[in-house]
N, C-alpha and C positions, 0 to 999 in steps of 0.2 A: 122376740126374738128377732134380730138381725137378716141382711142381707149381703152379709161383709162376707167375706170369702175365709177355709181355710175353717186353722182350729181357732179357737175365741176365749177358751179360761184354761189356768192353767194349772187347778187345784194341785199336785203332785209337787209343786215346785216350793210349796210354802215350807217354810225349817232349812231351805239351800241359801247356798249367796247370791248375793244381787246379782253380780257376773253372772254366774254363770247361768242363773234362770233368763239372764236376758241372752246370751246365747245363745239359748237350748228353742227359747218363744225365737227365737230371728231362723234358727231352722226346724221348725216345726211348720213358724208361714212366714214365709219371705215376704208377703205382703208388706206386717208391719213393722211398727223400729218399737225397740220396746228400751225402755228410756227408766232409768232404774233413780230412785225417789228419796228420801229420807222421808221417814215418815213425818207429818206434818209442814210439807211443802206446799205451799202456793200454789194449786195447780191452775185453767183453762176447765173450764166445766164446760167444752162444747164436742159432741160426741164424734169420733171419728177412726172408719174402719186403720186405716193403716197404722197406729197408735195404741201402746202395751204399758201402763202405768206399772212399775215395777217395787212398789214399796217396799220400803226395810228398815229396821230399827237403826242404833247404835253400831249394832259389830258386824254392819250388813246383812243380816239377816232378813230375808221374806219371811213379811208377818202376816199378811192377805195373797190369797189366791191375786193372780194376773189374772185380768180379761181385756180385754177390746175396747177402751173407750173414746 
């Protein structure tokens, strides 16, 4: 577990549009920046309490649970 403040995961957003999911995430945890990325996009591996990757498919639909990373 982390010491990050606020909500840390959003399993209920799988299947939603990436843009809508990012808006919900940022509304529910004002400490994070939700970043929508197409599946397979390279990212850094460092952990940050202020970042949530929102992974989407070619149709812009969230394909995995967004979590603070």
